[in-house]
Each structure stands twice: as C-alpha cells, then as structure tokens.
C-alpha atoms as a printed R data frame, in Angstrom:
    type eleno elety resid chain resno       x      y       z
1   ATOM     1    CA   MET     A     1   0.000  0.000   0.000
2   ATOM     2    CA   ILE     A     2   1.639  3.164  -1.240
3   ATOM     3    CA   ALA     A     3   0.198  6.631  -0.593
4   ATOM     4    CA   LEU     A     4   1.118 10.049  -1.930
5   ATOM     5    CA   VAL     A     5  -0.089 12.989   0.160
6   ATOM     6    CA   THR     A     6   0.315 16.530  -1.142
7   ATOM     7    CA   GLY     A     7   0.542 19.420   1.290
8   ATOM     8    CA   GLY     A     8   2.153 16.953   3.676
9   ATOM     9    CA   GLY     A     9   4.453 19.447   5.343
10  ATOM    10    CA   ARG     A    10   1.979 20.675   7.935
11  ATOM    11    CA   GLY     A    11  -1.632 20.752   9.124
12  ATOM    12    CA   ILE     A    12  -4.136 18.324   7.673
13  ATOM    13    CA   GLY     A    13  -1.693 16.806   5.196
14  ATOM    14    CA   ARG     A    14   0.823 16.062   7.931
15  ATOM    15    CA   ALA     A    15  -1.827 14.409  10.102
16  ATOM    16    CA   ILE     A    16  -3.040 12.259   7.194
17  ATOM    17    CA   ALA     A    17   0.480 11.195   6.267
18  ATOM    18    CA   LEU     A    18   1.390 10.288   9.844
19  ATOM    19    CA   ALA     A    19  -1.823  8.302  10.303
20  ATOM    20    CA   LEU     A    20  -1.244  6.356   7.099
21  ATOM    21    CA   ALA     A    21   2.366  5.581   8.042
22  ATOM    22    CA   LYS     A    22   1.278  4.442  11.491
23  ATOM    23    CA   ASN     A    23  -1.204  2.075   9.881
24  ATOM    24    CA   GLY     A    24   1.263  0.330   7.614
25  ATOM    25    CA   TRP     A    25   1.258  2.457   4.480
26  ATOM    26    CA   ALA     A    26   4.417  3.410   2.630
27  ATOM    27    CA   VAL     A    27   3.969  7.177   2.403
28  ATOM    28    CA   ALA     A    28   5.383  9.876   0.165
29  ATOM    29    CA   ILE     A    29   4.700 13.497   1.017
30  ATOM    30    CA   ALA     A    30   5.009 16.562  -1.181
31  ATOM    31    CA   ALA     A    31   4.989 20.305  -0.543
32  ATOM    32    CA   ARG     A    32   6.953 23.333  -1.647
33  ATOM    33    CA   SER     A    33   8.747 23.714   1.703
34  ATOM    34    CA   ALA     A    34  11.537 21.165   2.139
35  ATOM    35    CA   GLN     A    35  11.935 22.237   5.773
36  ATOM    36    CA   GLU     A    36   8.303 21.472   6.609
37  ATOM    37    CA   LEU     A    37   8.527 18.134   4.826
38  ATOM    38    CA   ASP     A    38  11.609 17.245   6.853
39  ATOM    39    CA   GLU     A    39   9.707 18.035  10.052
40  ATOM    40    CA   THR     A    40   6.934 15.627   9.046
41  ATOM    41    CA   VAL     A    41   9.471 12.916   8.197
42  ATOM    42    CA   LYS     A    42  11.088 13.420  11.607
43  ATOM    43    CA   LEU     A    43   7.730 12.994  13.333
44  ATOM    44    CA   SER     A    44   7.269  9.724  11.432
45  ATOM    45    CA   GLU     A    45  10.681  8.547  12.655
46  ATOM    46    CA   GLY     A    46  11.979  8.541   9.111
47  ATOM    47    CA   ARG     A    47   9.236  6.344   7.673
48  ATOM    48    CA   MET     A    48   8.358  8.635   4.758
49  ATOM    49    CA   LEU     A    49   9.716  9.801   1.436
50  ATOM    50    CA   ALA     A    50   9.688 13.594   1.176
51  ATOM    51    CA   VAL     A    51   9.733 15.239  -2.244
52  ATOM    52    CA   PRO     A    52   9.617 19.043  -2.579
53  ATOM    53    CA   ALA     A    53   7.251 19.920  -5.420
54  ATOM    54    CA   ASP     A    54   4.884 22.551  -6.761
55  ATOM    55    CA   VAL     A    55   1.627 20.793  -7.603
56  ATOM    56    CA   ALA     A    56   0.622 23.557 -10.011
57  ATOM    57    CA   ASP     A    57   3.677 22.976 -12.202
58  ATOM    58    CA   PRO     A    58   3.406 20.092 -14.724
59  ATOM    59    CA   ALA     A    59   7.144 19.365 -14.815
60  ATOM    60    CA   SER     A    60   7.336 19.353 -11.016
61  ATOM    61    CA   VAL     A    61   4.379 16.958 -10.792
62  ATOM    62    CA   LYS     A    62   5.906 14.595 -13.353
63  ATOM    63    CA   ALA     A    63   9.186 14.557 -11.454
64  ATOM    64    CA   LEU     A    64   7.366 13.990  -8.160
65  ATOM    65    CA   VAL     A    65   5.367 11.001  -9.378
66  ATOM    66    CA   SER     A    66   8.372  9.516 -11.170
67  ATOM    67    CA   ARG     A    67  10.484  9.615  -8.018
68  ATOM    68    CA   VAL     A    68   7.738  8.158  -5.831
69  ATOM    69    CA   GLN     A    69   7.176  5.292  -8.238
70  ATOM    70    CA   GLN     A    70  10.895  4.615  -8.545
71  ATOM    71    CA   GLU     A    71  11.560  4.593  -4.813
72  ATOM    72    CA   LEU     A    72   8.312  3.200  -3.391
73  ATOM    73    CA   GLY     A    73   6.343  1.702  -6.276
74  ATOM    74    CA   PRO     A    74   2.951  2.379  -7.907
75  ATOM    75    CA   VAL     A    75   0.744  4.792  -5.992
76  ATOM    76    CA   THR     A    76  -2.390  3.056  -4.718
77  ATOM    77    CA   LEU     A    77  -3.757  6.043  -2.756
78  ATOM    78    CA   LEU     A    78  -3.517  9.667  -3.853
79  ATOM    79    CA   VAL     A    79  -4.527 12.347  -1.351
80  ATOM    80    CA   ASN     A    80  -4.814 15.758  -3.002
81  ATOM    81    CA   ASN     A    81  -4.565 18.003   0.033
82  ATOM    82    CA   ALA     A    82  -2.298 20.891  -1.018
83  ATOM    83    CA   GLY     A    83  -4.297 24.092  -1.186
84  ATOM    84    CA   ALA     A    84  -4.266 27.871  -1.361
85  ATOM    85    CA   GLY     A    85  -6.710 30.298   0.222
86  ATOM    86    CA   GLY     A    86  -6.615 32.801  -2.586
87  ATOM    87    CA   PRO     A    87  -7.178 36.560  -2.247
88  ATOM    88    CA   LEU     A    88  -9.497 37.424   0.640
89  ATOM    89    CA   SER     A    89 -11.437 40.450  -0.546
90  ATOM    90    CA   PRO     A    90 -14.445 41.280  -2.729
91  ATOM    91    CA   PHE     A    91 -14.020 39.826  -6.211
92  ATOM    92    CA   CYS     A    92 -13.697 43.195  -7.968
93  ATOM    93    CA   GLU     A    93 -10.808 44.080  -5.668
94  ATOM    94    CA   ASN     A    94  -8.894 40.845  -6.319
95  ATOM    95    CA   ASP     A    95  -5.649 40.722  -8.214
96  ATOM    96    CA   PRO     A    96  -6.516 38.517 -11.225
97  ATOM    97    CA   GLU     A    97  -3.148 36.741 -11.082
98  ATOM    98    CA   GLU     A    98  -3.547 35.924  -7.390
99  ATOM    99    CA   TRP     A    99  -7.130 34.793  -8.028
100 ATOM   100    CA   TRP     A   100  -6.004 32.477 -10.812
101 ATOM   101    CA   ARG     A   101  -3.101 31.122  -8.772
102 ATOM   102    CA   CYS     A   102  -5.700 29.751  -6.350
103 ATOM   103    CA   GLN     A   103  -7.270 27.794  -9.235
104 ATOM   104    CA   GLU     A   104  -3.819 26.574 -10.278
105 ATOM   105    CA   VAL     A   105  -3.087 25.103  -6.849
106 ATOM   106    CA   ASN     A   106  -6.543 23.894  -5.797
107 ATOM   107    CA   LEU     A   107  -7.798 22.539  -9.117
108 ATOM   108    CA   ARG     A   108  -4.998 22.236 -11.644
109 ATOM   109    CA   GLY     A   109  -2.754 20.564  -9.066
110 ATOM   110    CA   PRO     A   110  -5.145 17.671  -8.365
111 ATOM   111    CA   MET     A   111  -5.862 17.394 -12.105
112 ATOM   112    CA   LEU     A   112  -2.164 17.107 -12.962
113 ATOM   113    CA   LEU     A   113  -1.549 14.530 -10.262
114 ATOM   114    CA   CYS     A   114  -4.530 12.466 -11.332
115 ATOM   115    CA   ARG     A   115  -3.374 12.630 -14.940
116 ATOM   116    CA   GLU     A   116  -0.023 11.148 -13.918
117 ATOM   117    CA   ILE     A   117  -1.309  8.518 -11.495
118 ATOM   118    CA   VAL     A   118  -4.713  7.384 -12.797
119 ATOM   119    CA   PRO     A   119  -3.402  5.496 -15.875
120 ATOM   120    CA   GLY     A   120  -1.482  3.149 -13.587
121 ATOM   121    CA   MET     A   121  -4.524  2.641 -11.393
122 ATOM   122    CA   LEU     A   122  -6.589  1.818 -14.464
123 ATOM   123    CA   ALA     A   123  -4.018 -0.706 -15.623
124 ATOM   124    CA   ARG     A   124  -4.074 -2.397 -12.207
125 ATOM   125    CA   ARG     A   125  -7.854 -1.967 -11.909
126 ATOM   126    CA   SER     A   126  -7.508 -0.669  -8.371
127 ATOM   127    CA   GLY     A   127  -6.748  2.534  -6.511
128 ATOM   128    CA   ARG     A   128  -8.295  5.358  -4.534
129 ATOM   129    CA   ILE     A   129  -8.162  9.122  -4.787
130 ATOM   130    CA   ILE     A   130  -9.165 11.440  -1.964
131 ATOM   131    CA   ASN     A   131  -9.584 15.122  -2.768
132 ATOM   132    CA   ILE     A   132  -9.722 17.491   0.195
133 ATOM   133    CA   VAL     A   133 -12.437 19.983  -0.689
134 ATOM   134    CA   SER     A   134 -14.309 22.275   1.718
135 ATOM   135    CA   GLY     A   135 -17.700 23.442   2.851
136 ATOM   136    CA   ALA     A   136 -16.972 26.178   0.326
137 ATOM   137    CA   ALA     A   137 -17.560 23.579  -2.386
138 ATOM   138    CA   VAL     A   138 -21.282 23.611  -1.655
139 ATOM   139    CA   GLN     A   139 -21.812 27.107  -0.223
140 ATOM   140    CA   SER     A   140 -20.676 30.606  -1.107
141 ATOM   141    CA   PHE     A   141 -18.793 32.736   1.406
142 ATOM   142    CA   PRO     A   142 -18.097 36.478   1.295
143 ATOM   143    CA   ASP     A   143 -14.701 37.686   0.067
144 ATOM   144    CA   MET     A   144 -13.567 34.157  -0.885
145 ATOM   145    CA   SER     A   145 -14.543 33.874  -4.545
146 ATOM   146    CA   ALA     A   146 -11.276 32.278  -5.696
147 ATOM   147    CA   TYR     A   147 -11.355 29.621  -2.979
148 ATOM   148    CA   VAL     A   148 -15.078 28.896  -3.386
149 ATOM   149    CA   VAL     A   149 -14.796 28.518  -7.161
150 ATOM   150    CA   SER     A   150 -11.730 26.270  -6.933
151 ATOM   151    CA   LYS     A   151 -13.207 23.944  -4.325
152 ATOM   152    CA   THR     A   152 -16.570 23.720  -6.103
153 ATOM   153    CA   ALA     A   153 -14.744 22.763  -9.280
154 ATOM   154    CA   LEU     A   154 -12.677 20.182  -7.381
155 ATOM   155    CA   LEU     A   155 -15.853 18.651  -6.002
156 ATOM   156    CA   ARG     A   156 -17.358 18.346  -9.484
157 ATOM   157    CA   PHE     A   157 -14.052 17.029 -10.835
158 ATOM   158    CA   SER     A   158 -14.181 14.345  -8.133
159 ATOM   159    CA   GLU     A   159 -17.694 13.339  -9.198
160 ATOM   160    CA   GLN     A   160 -16.663 13.227 -12.841
161 ATOM   161    CA   LEU     A   161 -13.619 11.078 -12.120
162 ATOM   162    CA   ALA     A   162 -15.672  8.750  -9.951
163 ATOM   163    CA   LEU     A   163 -18.190  8.279 -12.748
164 ATOM   164    CA   GLU     A   164 -15.499  7.441 -15.293
165 ATOM   165    CA   LEU     A   165 -13.265  5.333 -13.059
166 ATOM   166    CA   LYS     A   166 -15.711  3.248 -11.036
167 ATOM   167    CA   PRO     A   167 -16.147  0.608 -13.794
168 ATOM   168    CA   HIS     A   168 -12.381  0.117 -13.660
169 ATOM   169    CA   GLY     A   169 -12.082 -0.460  -9.920
170 ATOM   170    CA   VAL     A   170 -10.883  3.031  -8.941
171 ATOM   171    CA   SER     A   171 -12.725  5.060  -6.309
172 ATOM   172    CA   VAL     A   172 -12.720  8.822  -5.760
173 ATOM   173    CA   PHE     A   173 -13.852 10.669  -2.639
174 ATOM   174    CA   PRO     A   174 -14.208 14.428  -2.090
175 ATOM   175    CA   VAL     A   175 -13.760 15.108   1.641
176 ATOM   176    CA   ARG     A   176 -14.811 18.146   3.644
177 ATOM   177    CA   PRO     A   177 -12.368 18.525   6.549
178 ATOM   178    CA   GLY     A   178 -14.457 20.988   8.532
179 ATOM   179    CA   VAL     A   179 -12.980 23.780  10.638
180 ATOM   180    CA   VAL     A   180  -9.353 22.913  11.259
181 ATOM   181    CA   ARG     A   181  -7.110 25.651  12.596
182 ATOM   182    CA   THR     A   182  -4.340 25.272  10.047
183 ATOM   183    CA   ARG     A   183  -1.999 28.094   9.128
184 ATOM   184    CA   MET     A   184  -4.161 28.938   6.125
185 ATOM   185    CA   PHE     A   185  -7.291 29.029   8.292
186 ATOM   186    CA   GLU     A   186  -5.630 31.255  10.887
187 ATOM   187    CA   GLU     A   187  -4.454 33.688   8.225
188 ATOM   188    CA   SER     A   188  -7.968 33.826   6.797
189 ATOM   189    CA   ARG     A   189  -9.635 34.076  10.224
190 ATOM   190    CA   ALA     A   190  -7.770 37.285  10.928
191 ATOM   191    CA   ARG     A   191  -9.538 38.919   7.983
192 ATOM   192    CA   LEU     A   192 -12.922 37.176   7.793
193 ATOM   193    CA   ALA     A   193 -15.229 37.577  10.779
194 ATOM   194    CA   PHE     A   194 -17.430 34.573   9.960
195 ATOM   195    CA   LEU     A   195 -14.454 32.240  10.384
196 ATOM   196    CA   GLN     A   196 -13.899 33.580  13.900
197 ATOM   197    CA   GLN     A   197 -17.586 32.966  14.576
198 ATOM   198    CA   MET     A   198 -17.124 29.306  13.639
199 ATOM   199    CA   VAL     A   199 -14.342 29.028  16.190
200 ATOM   200    CA   ASP     A   200 -16.437 30.801  18.814
201 ATOM   201    CA   ARG     A   201 -19.248 28.296  18.222
202 ATOM   202    CA   GLY     A   202 -16.885 25.446  19.055
203 ATOM   203    CA   LEU     A   203 -16.816 23.997  15.543
204 ATOM   204    CA   ALA     A   204 -13.036 23.638  15.314
205 ATOM   205    CA   ILE     A   205 -11.614 20.104  15.232
206 ATOM   206    CA   THR     A   206  -8.084 18.701  15.154
207 ATOM   207    CA   PRO     A   207  -6.392 17.435  11.978
208 ATOM   208    CA   ASP     A   208  -6.462 13.921  13.436
209 ATOM   209    CA   VAL     A   209 -10.237 13.817  12.963
210 ATOM   210    CA   VAL     A   210  -9.776 14.371   9.236
211 ATOM   211    CA   ALA     A   211  -7.019 11.762   9.142
212 ATOM   212    CA   GLY     A   212  -9.385  9.243  10.705
213 ATOM   213    CA   LEU     A   213 -11.948  9.762   7.948
214 ATOM   214    CA   VAL     A   214  -9.259  9.456   5.272
215 ATOM   215    CA   LEU     A   215  -8.070  6.171   6.801
216 ATOM   216    CA   LYS     A   216 -11.610  4.820   6.676
217 ATOM   217    CA   LEU     A   217 -12.057  5.746   3.023
218 ATOM   218    CA   ALA     A   218  -8.596  4.400   2.171
219 ATOM   219    CA   SER     A   219  -9.568  1.004   3.577
220 ATOM   220    CA   GLY     A   220 -12.070  0.392   0.774
221 ATOM   221    CA   CYS     A   221 -15.113  0.045   3.024
222 ATOM   222    CA   ALA     A   222 -16.848  2.979   1.314
223 ATOM   223    CA   ASP     A   223 -16.091  2.167  -2.325
224 ATOM   224    CA   ALA     A   224 -19.795  1.742  -3.079
225 ATOM   225    CA   LEU     A   225 -20.103  5.490  -2.416
226 ATOM   226    CA   SER     A   226 -17.352  6.606  -4.777
227 ATOM   227    CA   GLY     A   227 -17.944 10.200  -5.839
228 ATOM   228    CA   ARG     A   228 -20.054 11.064  -2.802
229 ATOM   229    CA   PHE     A   229 -19.259 14.053  -0.593
230 ATOM   230    CA   PHE     A   230 -17.933 12.889   2.777
231 ATOM   231    CA   SER     A   231 -17.717 15.313   5.672
232 ATOM   232    CA   VAL     A   232 -16.215 15.057   9.142
233 ATOM   233    CA   ASP     A   233 -19.539 16.141  10.648
234 ATOM   234    CA   GLU     A   234 -21.426 13.215   9.104
235 ATOM   235    CA   ASP     A   235 -21.591  9.638  10.397
236 ATOM   236    CA   ALA     A   236 -19.484  7.852   7.783
237 ATOM   237    CA   ASP     A   237 -20.382  4.419   9.139
238 ATOM   238    CA   GLU     A   238 -24.077  5.192   8.784
239 ATOM   239    CA   MET     A   239 -23.526  6.436   5.250
240 ATOM   240    CA   ILE     A   240 -21.744  3.209   4.380
241 ATOM   241    CA   ARG     A   241 -24.535  1.153   5.932
242 ATOM   242    CA   ARG     A   242 -27.093  3.020   3.802
243 ATOM   243    CA   ALA     A   243 -24.996  3.057   0.636
244 ATOM   244    CA   ASP     A   244 -27.674  1.539  -1.600
245 ATOM   245    CA   GLU     A   245 -30.218  4.129  -0.475
246 ATOM   246    CA   ILE     A   246 -27.758  6.996  -0.952
247 ATOM   247    CA   VAL     A   247 -26.842  5.886  -4.458
248 ATOM   248    CA   ALA     A   248 -30.458  5.353  -5.489
249 ATOM   249    CA   SER     A   249 -31.512  8.796  -4.238
250 ATOM   250    CA   GLU     A   250 -28.417 10.593  -5.607
251 ATOM   251    CA   ARG     A   251 -27.583 12.078  -2.229
252 ATOM   252    CA   TYR     A   252 -24.237 13.674  -1.391
253 ATOM   253    CA   LEU     A   253 -23.745 14.854  -4.964
254 ATOM   254    CA   LEU     A   254 -23.565 18.405  -6.293
255 ATOM   255    CA   ARG     A   255 -27.081 18.870  -7.657
256 ATOM   256    CA   ALA     A   256 -29.577 21.700  -8.188
257 ATOM   257    CA   GLN     A   257 -32.678 21.414  -6.041
258 ATOM   258    CA   LYS     A   258 -35.857 21.409  -8.110
259 ATOM   259    CA   LEU     A   259 -39.271 22.801  -7.189
C-alpha cells in the first residue's frame, strides 16, 4: 500500500500522512517547503519519502510522481490536500493573477496529479483518490470567490472522475475537513469575521479527525459510495450502511434542487 499525500508538510496533510504511516502504508509526502517536509518525516521517525514539489507545475508533478514510483512503487492512494486560500477580498478588488493562482493550486494541481497517477490505477484496476475539498464547495462565502470557485470545481471534478473510473475499480472521494485551525485558516480568520464565529461556536476540530476519515475511506469500506461528498460532521459508518439508499436517491452529490 503506497500513498502520496500533497501538502504533507503541515496541518491536515501532515496528520493524514502520519496516520497512514502508522497504519502500515508506505507514504510519500510533497509540498513546496523542504523544511516542513523534513519536520513531518522526523515525526514519522523517518518512515516517509519527502519530495519538494509545486503541484501547479506540470514538470514538477511529473518529477514527483516519477520519483515516488521509482523509490516506493505504484501509488495506490492519492490524497490531493495541497491548497491555497486565494485573495481574501471582494471579487472586484482581487488581483486577477492571485485569483487564478488559487485555481492553479486547488484545481490544476489535483488534475495534474490524477493525470499522472490514474493510468497506472486503471491498468491495475484498483486505486483510490481522496480530494480534500471544503464546505466552500457547496456554499458561497463572502470575500472568498477564488477559494469557493476552486473547491466547487474540485468537487465536481471528483464526481466526474468517480463516474469514469468506477467501472475500472478506482474510487474517488471528495472530503470536507471541517474547521481545522491550520496556518491557512488562521491567516484567513484574521480577515474574515465569519471564520472567527465558527471558532467561537466550538466547531473547530483537530487534523487527526480528518485523518481518521481518510483512513476509513482508504480502507475500501466505502467504495460503493465513490464520488459522494464525505464530511467530518457526518456519520461515515451510517452512510456506508445506507450506501444503496444513498446511491439510489443521488444524495451527497452536487445537484440543483428542483421545485
């Protein structure tokens, strides 16, 4: 079992990588900061492969996947966790380049990684992809247009991949991590009052909670729900138990509500 976790240098990505390593996975982690990656490797007692990479750069992604496959073997679990918050201001005040950079990291990055890794999964007729999305994928928030658009697109991309890959034994899961006080969240909280309100309401959780959900999905027990939106505030075991009902009713998919 070989996993590649992007954004593995800190926060949610670090927690996911450490949990996978603890549970017997061979883990590769990627991020732009070599120092942060080294810190994660140290916490794992050296049980990880760290590869500095920019997920928005095609050449960097190709080099990343090539090294992981050479040193560990074919990737059986891809966790697209690396993300950017984007400009935090009304859309008309955003710098277009900064706005687009958010799309490059949050959407193009997962796309590039999937493009490199999915062919091997198809050939082996097995594999799982977990895309870390957000509540912003299903709800608009003020002054976060770049982030909202990127995460909504990533959610739909996850559904599309799931539809195409399920007949070939590959599952895809978009995961909402909830309110986790990562560096990106703290930087955003300082400027967006509604994020502080979430903290005040006691909604914040630790990264380990997200890692637990990822471990469950990585085990294969939820493959019947490939493409469905999993969230830390839902009962995943109950969803799995009611998988047939959820599939038949098209729940946990991005859909317009009709009259």
